[in-house]
Each structure stands twice: as C-alpha cells, then as structure tokens.
N, C-alpha and C positions, 0 to 999 in steps of 0.2 A: 224527576221523572224515579218510577221504583223500578227495578231491573229484576228479571227472573235468573238464577245463576244455576247453570248445569253442569252436570259432571259430562264426560264423552259417555258415559253409557245413556244417561238420561237424555243427552242428543239424537243420539245414533237411536233410539226409541222413535224420538218423534222425528226424525226428518226419513226414518227408513233407511238408513246407512251403516255400515257393517261398522264397528268402534276400529278396528285396524286401517279401513277405507278415510278414516275422519284422520285419524292421528298419521298415516303416511302419507298419504294424495291431498286431502283439504288444507288439513293443519299447515299454516306459513304459505299457502299458494291462494287459497280463496277463501281461507277464516283465517284473518290477520291479527296479531298480537294487539290490544290495545284498542280493536276497534268489535271482534269478533268474540273475544276470549282474555284474561287477565291471570295473571296467579297473584293471587294473596297474599301481602306480606312477603313479597319476593320470594315465595317458595317454589318448590316444584309443582304442585298441583295445581292443575289447569280448571278454570271454571269459563263455561263459554256462556255469552248473552243473548239471553233468547232473543229478545226484540230486535237486537240488532240485526240477526242472523235471519229472521222472519223477513226484515224488512227487505235486506240488504235478496235474498232470495224472490223476492216478490218483486223487485228492480231487475233483477236477471231475466226474471220470466217474461217480460216487456220490452227485452231490448232487441235491438234488429239481430237477424243472424249473420249478417255480415261484417258486424261487430267484434272489435277485440278486446276484450275485458284489458285494462291494467292493472298493478298492483295496488295503486294509491286510490282502486275507486273508478277511475274515469275508462272512459271507453276509446280505443280508436276507431273511426269507421272507413270498413275497408274498399 
C-alpha cells in the first residue's frame, strides 16, 4: 500500500486547521505516532500519513455522539 506523506503545513492545508493547532492540540492526542505520523530515520522531522488520517476522520464522523474516543482508537460508549 502506498502512503502519502505530508508535512505539518501540507496537512494543515488539507484539513483546514492551523499548523499550531495540529502541533499543540492534535498531535499525540488525536494524531498518534506510528498510526498517523512517523519520524523518518529516528529524526525530529514529522511526516503525517494522509490515508490513515483520512480514514480515521471518516470513522470519527460516523461515531455516536455519546461515544468517548480512547487513545488506542477504540470507543467507550457513555
């Protein structure tokens, strides 16, 4: 499977979020390392995996509003 790798700026343009919001609020809470982004060659640079982010955005849009998303991607129903 081929992946589309995006920088933070490129991701921000696609999902219409501010770069700062992605870095400070979404990264490591909604966007998880290894699932939604990688650090190539163990470096500091972050590349986001577009197909995984798009998949999970669509999933989240269909989730019951009483559901509580969990860090591992599961959902707790309230």
